N, C-alpha and C positions, 0 to 999 in steps of 0.2 A: 195804181193808175196805169192805163195803157192807152196810147194813141195809135197803136199799130197792131193789127191782127192778121196773121198769115194762116192760110188753111191748106192742109194736105189731106187728100181723100184716097182711101183704099177701098177694096171690096168690103172690108169688115168694119171700118170706122172712119171717123173724121177726127183730125188732129188740129186743134186751134193753138197757135203759138202767139202769145201776147208779148208786147214789148213797147218801147218808146222810140220815137223818131226825133232826132235833134238836127237842126240845120247848123252845120259847122262852118259853112261858107255860102256865099250867094248861089253857087252852083253845085253844092255838095251837101248831102245829108248822111247821118249815121243812124243805124238801127241797132238798138240793144235789146235782144230777146231775153226774157227772164222767166217765163212760166208757160207751160203747155198743158193742155188737157185733151184727153181722148173722149170722144162721144160715139155711142153706137148710132147707126142710122135713125132708129126711132127716137132716141134722145135728141139728135140733131134736128129732126123735124119738129119735135115738141118745143125746143128752144127757139126755132124759127117762128113758130106760131105765137109764142109768148112775146118775142121781140116785135113782131108785126102788130099785135094787139096793143102793146104799150106805146109803140111809135104813133099809131093812129090816135090814141088818147093824148099823147104829148102834143101832136100837131093840132089837134082840136083845141087844146088849151093855149098853145103858144105860137101857132103858125107853122107853115111848111118848112121842113128842113131841106135846104138846098145843098147838093153836092157840087164840088168844083168840077169844071169840065176836065175830061181826060185828055192826056197828051197824045195818046195813040190807041189804035185798036188792040184789044186784047190785054191791056194793062189793067191791073186791079187797084181798087181803092184800098189804102192801108191806113 
């Protein structure tokens, strides 16, 4: 199970770091990273296409997935 994914990109690959986020206090969270995988750019694009296709099917069956509003510009969803 992962509810956090961080991505690092280089010229040669994409690195996805999976973990869990836990809220430890009303104003604090902890992230525990536990597994990472490297993907080549073509593998990354294939994964993106696969996720997009399956998200469309999911939303057709169950409705739109809404993301929470972002706090600031340039922040990522994890």
